[in-house]
C-alpha positions as CSV (number, residue, x, y, z in Angstrom):
1,X,95.3,122.0,89.9
2,X,99.1,121.8,89.8
3,X,99.4,123.7,93.0
4,X,97.0,121.4,94.7
5,X,98.8,118.4,93.4
6,X,102.1,119.8,94.7
7,X,100.5,120.2,98.1
8,X,99.3,116.7,97.9
9,X,102.7,115.4,97.1
10,X,104.2,117.3,100.0
11,X,101.6,116.0,102.4
12,X,102.1,112.5,101.1
13,X,105.7,112.7,102.1
14,X,104.7,114.0,105.5
15,X,102.1,111.3,106.0
16,X,104.6,108.7,104.9
17,X,107.0,109.7,107.6
18,X,104.3,109.9,110.3
19,X,103.0,106.5,109.2
20,X,106.4,104.9,109.1
21,X,107.2,106.2,112.6
22,X,103.9,104.9,113.9
23,X,104.4,101.5,112.3
24,X,108.0,101.2,113.6
25,X,106.8,102.1,117.1
26,X,104.0,99.6,117.1
27,X,106.3,96.8,115.7
28,X,108.8,97.6,118.5
29,X,106.1,97.4,121.1
30,X,105.0,94.0,119.7
31,X,108.6,92.8,120.0
32,X,108.9,94.1,123.6
33,X,105.7,92.3,124.4
34,X,107.3,89.0,123.3
35,X,110.5,89.9,125.1
36,X,108.5,90.4,128.4
37,X,107.1,86.9,128.0
38,X,110.5,85.5,127.2
39,X,112.4,87.2,130.0
40,X,109.7,87.1,132.7
41,X,107.8,84.0,131.6
42,X,108.7,80.6,130.3
43,X,109.0,78.9,126.9
44,X,105.6,77.3,127.5
45,X,104.0,80.7,128.1
46,X,105.6,82.0,124.8
47,X,104.4,79.0,123.0
48,X,100.7,79.3,124.2
49,X,100.7,83.0,123.3
50,X,102.1,82.3,119.9
51,X,99.5,79.5,119.4
52,X,96.7,82.0,120.2
53,X,98.1,84.3,117.5
54,X,98.6,81.5,115.0
55,X,94.9,80.5,115.3
56,X,93.3,83.9,115.7
57,X,95.3,85.9,113.2
58,X,94.6,84.0,110.0
59,X,90.9,83.7,110.8
60,X,90.5,87.4,111.5
61,X,92.7,88.3,108.5
62,X,90.3,86.5,106.1
63,X,87.1,87.7,107.7
64,X,88.5,91.3,107.7
65,X,87.9,91.3,103.9
66,X,90.4,94.2,103.8
67,X,87.4,96.5,104.4
68,X,89.7,99.2,105.7
69,X,91.4,99.4,102.3
70,X,88.0,99.6,100.6
71,X,86.8,102.3,103.0
72,X,90.1,104.3,102.7
73,X,89.7,104.5,98.9
74,X,86.0,105.3,99.0
75,X,86.5,109.0,98.2
76,X,83.1,109.2,96.4
77,X,81.5,108.1,99.8
78,X,79.4,105.5,98.0
79,X,78.6,104.1,101.5
80,X,78.7,105.6,105.0
81,X,81.1,104.4,107.7
82,X,78.3,102.6,109.4
83,X,77.9,100.2,106.5
84,X,81.6,99.2,106.7
85,X,81.3,99.0,110.5
86,X,78.2,96.8,110.3
87,X,79.9,94.4,108.0
88,X,82.9,94.3,110.3
89,X,80.6,93.4,113.2
90,X,79.1,90.6,111.2
91,X,82.5,89.3,110.1
92,X,83.7,89.5,113.7
93,X,80.8,87.3,114.8
94,X,81.8,84.7,112.2
95,X,85.4,84.9,113.2
96,X,84.6,84.5,116.9
97,X,82.7,81.3,116.2
98,X,85.5,80.0,114.0
99,X,88.1,80.7,116.6
100,X,86.0,79.0,119.3
101,X,85.4,75.9,117.0
102,X,89.1,75.7,116.1
103,X,90.2,75.9,119.7
104,X,87.6,73.2,120.7
105,X,87.9,70.8,117.7
106,X,91.7,71.2,117.9
107,X,91.6,69.5,121.3
108,X,92.9,72.4,123.4
109,X,91.7,72.3,127.0
110,X,91.8,74.4,130.1
111,X,94.1,77.4,130.3
112,X,95.4,76.8,126.7
113,X,91.8,77.0,125.4
114,X,91.2,80.2,127.3
115,X,94.4,81.8,126.1
116,X,93.4,81.1,122.5
117,X,89.9,82.5,123.0
118,X,91.2,85.6,124.8
119,X,93.8,86.3,122.2
120,X,91.2,85.9,119.5
121,X,88.9,88.4,121.3
122,X,91.8,90.8,121.3
123,X,92.3,90.3,117.6
124,X,88.6,91.1,117.1
125,X,89.0,94.4,118.9
126,X,92.0,95.1,116.6
127,X,89.8,94.3,113.6
128,X,87.3,97.0,114.8
129,X,90.2,99.5,115.3
130,X,91.3,98.5,111.7
131,X,88.0,99.7,110.2
132,X,88.3,103.0,112.2
133,X,91.8,103.3,110.7
134,X,90.2,103.0,107.2
135,X,88.1,106.0,107.9
136,X,91.0,108.0,109.4
137,X,93.0,107.2,106.3
138,X,90.1,108.4,104.1
139,X,90.2,111.7,106.1
140,X,94.0,111.7,105.9
141,X,94.3,111.7,109.7
142,X,97.6,109.7,110.0
143,X,98.8,111.4,113.1
144,X,95.7,110.2,114.9
145,X,96.4,106.6,113.7
146,X,100.0,106.8,115.0
147,X,98.7,108.0,118.3
148,X,96.3,105.1,118.6
149,X,99.0,102.6,117.7
150,X,101.3,104.0,120.3
151,X,98.7,103.9,123.0
152,X,97.6,100.4,122.2
153,X,101.1,99.0,121.7
154,X,103.0,100.6,124.6
155,X,100.0,100.4,126.9
156,X,100.0,96.7,126.3
157,X,103.7,96.5,127.1
158,X,103.2,98.3,130.4
159,X,100.2,96.1,131.2
160,X,102.0,92.9,130.5
161,X,105.1,94.0,132.4
162,X,103.2,94.9,135.5
163,X,101.1,91.6,135.4
164,X,104.2,89.5,134.9
165,X,106.0,91.2,137.8
166,X,102.9,90.4,139.9
167,X,103.3,86.7,138.7
168,X,99.9,86.7,136.9
169,X,99.6,83.6,134.7
170,X,99.2,83.8,131.0
171,X,95.4,83.4,131.1
172,X,95.1,86.5,133.1
173,X,97.5,88.4,130.9
174,X,95.6,87.3,127.7
175,X,92.3,88.4,129.3
176,X,93.8,91.8,130.3
177,X,95.2,92.2,126.8
178,X,91.7,91.6,125.3
179,X,90.1,94.1,127.8
180,X,92.7,96.8,127.1
181,X,92.4,96.5,123.3
182,X,88.6,96.8,123.5
183,X,89.0,99.8,125.8
184,X,91.5,101.3,123.4
185,X,89.0,100.9,120.5
186,X,86.1,102.3,122.5
187,X,87.8,105.2,124.3
188,X,90.4,106.2,121.7
189,X,89.6,105.0,118.2
190,X,85.9,105.8,118.2
191,X,86.7,109.3,119.5
192,X,89.3,109.8,116.8
193,X,86.7,108.8,114.2
194,X,84.1,111.2,115.6
195,X,86.6,114.0,115.6
196,X,87.5,113.3,112.0
197,X,83.9,113.0,110.9
198,X,82.5,115.7,108.5
199,X,78.9,115.1,109.4
200,X,78.3,112.6,106.6
201,X,77.1,109.9,109.0
202,X,74.6,110.7,111.8
203,X,75.8,107.7,113.8
204,X,79.2,109.4,114.2
205,X,77.7,112.7,115.6
206,X,78.6,113.4,119.2
207,X,77.7,112.1,121.7
208,X,77.1,109.0,119.7
209,X,79.4,106.1,120.5
210,X,79.7,102.4,120.3
211,X,76.1,101.7,121.2
212,X,74.9,104.0,118.4
213,X,77.0,102.2,115.9
214,X,75.8,98.8,117.1
215,X,72.2,100.0,116.9
216,X,72.8,101.2,113.3
217,X,73.5,97.6,112.3
218,X,71.2,96.3,109.6
219,X,71.4,92.9,107.9
220,X,69.9,94.1,104.7
221,X,70.6,94.1,100.9
222,X,73.1,97.0,101.3
223,X,75.2,95.0,103.7
224,X,75.1,91.9,101.4
225,X,76.2,94.1,98.5
226,X,79.2,95.4,100.4
227,X,80.1,91.9,101.5
228,X,79.9,90.7,97.9
229,X,82.1,93.5,96.8
230,X,84.7,92.8,99.5
231,X,84.9,89.0,99.0
232,X,87.7,89.3,96.4
233,X,89.7,91.3,98.9
234,X,89.3,88.5,101.4
235,X,90.6,86.1,98.8
236,X,93.6,88.5,98.4
237,X,94.3,88.6,102.1
238,X,94.1,84.8,102.3
239,X,96.3,84.3,99.2
240,X,99.0,86.7,100.6
241,X,99.0,84.7,103.9
242,X,99.3,81.4,102.1
243,X,102.0,82.7,99.7
244,X,104.2,83.4,102.8
245,X,103.4,80.0,104.3
246,X,103.7,77.6,101.3
247,X,107.5,77.9,101.0
248,X,108.0,77.2,104.7
249,X,105.6,74.2,104.7
250,X,107.3,72.8,101.6
251,X,110.7,73.3,103.2
252,X,109.6,71.6,106.4
253,X,108.3,68.6,104.4
254,X,111.3,68.2,102.1
255,X,114.2,69.5,104.1
256,X,113.2,69.5,107.8
257,X,112.7,71.9,110.6
258,X,116.2,73.2,110.7
259,X,116.0,74.4,107.1
260,X,112.7,76.2,108.0
261,X,114.6,78.0,110.7
262,X,117.3,79.2,108.3
263,X,114.7,80.3,105.7
264,X,112.5,82.1,108.2
265,X,115.4,84.0,109.7
266,X,116.5,85.1,106.2
267,X,113.0,86.1,105.2
268,X,112.6,88.2,108.4
269,X,115.1,90.6,106.9
270,X,112.3,91.5,104.4
271,X,110.2,92.9,107.2
272,X,112.0,96.2,107.3
273,X,111.4,96.9,103.6
274,X,107.8,95.7,103.8
275,X,107.2,98.1,106.7
276,X,108.5,101.0,104.6
277,X,106.4,100.0,101.6
278,X,103.2,99.7,103.8
279,X,104.0,103.1,105.4
280,X,103.9,104.7,101.9
281,X,101.0,102.6,100.6
282,X,98.6,103.6,103.5
283,X,98.6,107.3,102.8
284,X,98.8,106.8,99.0
285,X,95.6,104.7,98.7
286,X,93.1,107.4,99.9
287,X,94.7,109.9,97.6
288,X,94.4,107.6,94.6
289,X,90.7,107.2,95.5
290,X,90.3,110.9,95.5
291,X,91.9,111.2,92.1
292,X,89.6,108.5,90.7
293,X,86.5,110.2,92.2
294,X,87.6,113.6,90.6
295,X,88.5,111.9,87.3
296,X,92.0,113.4,87.6
297,X,93.9,111.0,85.4
298,X,97.1,113.0,85.3
299,X,97.5,113.2,89.1
300,X,96.5,109.5,89.4
301,X,99.1,108.3,86.9
302,X,101.8,110.6,88.4
303,X,101.2,109.3,91.9
304,X,101.1,105.6,90.8
305,X,104.4,106.1,88.8
306,X,106.0,107.7,91.9
307,X,105.1,104.9,94.3
308,X,105.9,102.1,91.9
309,X,109.3,103.7,91.2
310,X,109.8,104.0,94.9
311,X,109.0,100.3,95.4
312,X,111.4,99.2,92.7
313,X,114.1,101.5,94.1
314,X,113.6,100.1,97.5
315,X,114.1,96.6,96.2
316,X,117.2,97.6,94.2
317,X,118.7,99.2,97.4
318,X,118.1,96.0,99.3
319,X,119.6,93.9,96.6
320,X,122.7,96.1,96.3
321,X,123.1,96.1,100.1
322,X,122.8,92.3,100.2
323,X,125.5,91.9,97.4
324,X,127.9,94.3,99.2
325,X,127.4,93.4,102.9
326,X,124.9,90.6,103.0
327,X,127.3,87.9,104.1
328,X,128.8,90.2,106.8
329,X,125.4,91.3,108.0
330,X,124.2,87.7,108.3
331,X,127.3,86.8,110.3
332,X,126.8,89.6,112.7
333,X,123.1,89.3,113.2
334,X,122.6,85.5,113.0
335,X,126.0,83.9,113.2
336,X,128.5,82.4,110.8
337,X,126.2,79.5,109.9
338,X,123.9,81.9,108.1
339,X,126.6,83.6,106.0
340,X,126.5,80.7,103.5
341,X,122.9,81.7,102.6
342,X,123.6,85.2,101.4
343,X,122.6,84.3,97.9
344,X,119.2,83.3,99.2
345,X,118.9,86.6,101.0
346,X,119.6,88.4,97.7
347,X,117.0,86.5,95.9
348,X,114.4,87.2,98.6
349,X,115.2,90.9,98.3
350,X,114.7,90.7,94.5
351,X,111.3,89.1,95.2
352,X,110.5,91.8,97.7
353,X,111.3,94.7,95.3
354,X,109.1,93.2,92.6
355,X,106.4,92.6,95.2
356,X,106.5,96.2,96.5
357,X,105.9,97.5,92.9
358,X,103.1,95.0,92.4
359,X,101.4,96.0,95.6
360,X,101.3,99.7,94.6
361,X,99.8,98.8,91.3
362,X,97.2,96.7,93.1
363,X,96.4,99.7,95.3
364,X,95.7,101.6,92.1
365,X,93.4,98.8,90.9
366,X,91.6,98.9,94.3
367,X,91.1,102.6,94.0
368,X,89.5,101.9,90.6
369,X,87.4,99.1,92.1
370,X,89.0,96.4,89.9
371,X,88.5,93.9,92.8
372,X,87.6,90.6,91.1
373,X,90.6,90.8,88.7
374,X,92.9,91.5,91.7
375,X,91.6,88.5,93.5
376,X,92.0,86.2,90.5
377,X,95.6,87.5,90.0
378,X,96.6,86.7,93.6
379,X,95.1,83.2,93.3
380,X,97.0,82.6,90.1
381,X,100.2,83.9,91.8
382,X,99.6,81.6,94.7
383,X,99.3,78.6,92.4
384,X,102.5,79.6,90.6
385,X,104.4,79.8,93.9
386,X,103.0,76.4,95.0
387,X,104.0,74.7,91.8
388,X,107.4,76.4,91.8
389,X,108.1,75.4,95.4
390,X,107.1,71.8,94.8
391,X,109.4,71.7,91.8
392,X,112.4,73.7,92.9
393,X,112.8,73.1,96.6
394,X,113.5,69.3,96.2
395,X,116.2,70.1,93.6
396,X,117.7,73.3,94.9
397,X,116.8,73.5,98.6
398,X,116.5,77.0,100.1
399,X,117.7,78.6,96.8
400,X,114.7,76.9,95.1
401,X,112.3,78.4,97.7
402,X,113.8,81.9,97.0
403,X,113.5,81.4,93.3
404,X,109.9,80.3,93.7
405,X,109.1,83.6,95.4
406,X,111.0,85.5,92.6
407,X,108.9,83.7,90.0
408,X,105.7,84.4,91.9
409,X,106.6,88.1,92.2
410,X,107.3,88.3,88.5
411,X,103.9,86.8,87.7
412,X,102.2,89.1,90.2
413,X,103.9,92.3,88.9
414,X,103.3,91.3,85.2
415,X,99.7,90.6,85.9
416,X,99.2,93.8,87.9
417,X,100.8,95.8,85.2
418,X,98.6,94.2,82.6
419,X,95.4,94.8,84.6
420,X,96.5,98.4,85.3
421,X,97.1,99.1,81.6
422,X,93.6,97.7,80.7
423,X,92.0,99.7,83.5
424,X,93.6,102.9,82.4
425,X,92.5,102.3,78.8
426,X,88.9,102.6,80.0
427,X,89.5,105.3,82.6
428,X,86.2,105.6,84.5
429,X,84.2,108.7,85.3
430,X,83.2,109.5,89.0
431,X,79.7,108.3,88.2
432,X,80.9,105.0,86.9
433,X,82.9,104.5,90.1
434,X,79.8,105.1,92.3
435,X,77.7,102.8,90.1
436,X,80.3,100.0,90.2
437,X,80.6,100.4,94.0
438,X,76.9,100.1,94.6
439,X,75.8,97.7,91.8
440,X,73.8,94.8,93.0
441,X,75.3,91.5,91.7
442,X,72.9,89.1,90.0
443,X,72.9,86.6,92.9
444,X,72.1,89.3,95.5
445,X,68.7,91.0,96.0
């Protein structure tokens, strides 16, 4: 057991590095995509593309229901891949209708309407790739995930660059983007899933492909059970999105657009730390699921303690760096006007460190299928952030916004720690995990 655990820890470090490199590469590709539009396009083109993302991304984020996380931690294989894929297809249909309605009711017309729809269709393909990533995570195939991200990201960069050099309008670029992401899902991601399959799902057996998965779709009680189980994770995703938006919306209402610009630029510094935390959390989650399925309490606790300590250490490192060179870094990166806000940067990094630790504890709760409690915690945290923003921003400006996020992070971490302690006090058996995952709620069936 100890040897296996040691191997697991070594592979966790290896998967962390692979995942981090893949995420950094994909983030760089997304930045270059935007740069292509900025350099070879126009501000209006950038604005229309950003509008498409602003409408499509939150809709798809909520309808995703974080199914990939649920699948990645399903080490007991309570449900086959096709169940998760079927629910993602149904959710995509709902998301597509919502995006169409939003674009139409919002009064967008002509090319702008088409750009919004095409970007939304691309996000739906990304959602299908996301569920394949959940399966690849379950099988610990992180190199395959990094390969897929590289092909999709940098393939899009090349495509956008060529089309802009040919002076193709944004509508054509958005349509080509959607087509490429669907092709990447079909030709790359599905193949990777089939290669990773261990024969536990007939629909994944070669030469089965997308049509076989679509034919496996069943709108039945099992699908409704999975949807019911995943709803709290949809609430979590929506709460996280709103928690990032509420400070900016309150700042815009109270202090104006310029203050939003300052705060957004400072908050963007948190992206680097968040990327590192996500890179560790992604390979950690399926391992936690395996420990729960095997009832290996010691390995589970050891892994959770390791990643939580890593999250806190990452936050401390950011805070120390901000105290030492924050003012200088802000001056170099953004200009002297931003140097006066170094205290806000430090507070944001405090909130980040607490948030990283809370996120890792929430991953542990997810592995133990404590989903409803996690959803309630994130809603409570969102409410605390909203009240704190409404109270502190009018009195303290941007510092008040940063303190609101610190308070929210403290509530989230404290709540996650309490829920984790209660969950560990009734450590479940593998059979209990399977029964909890497949239980039919009273209102279903």
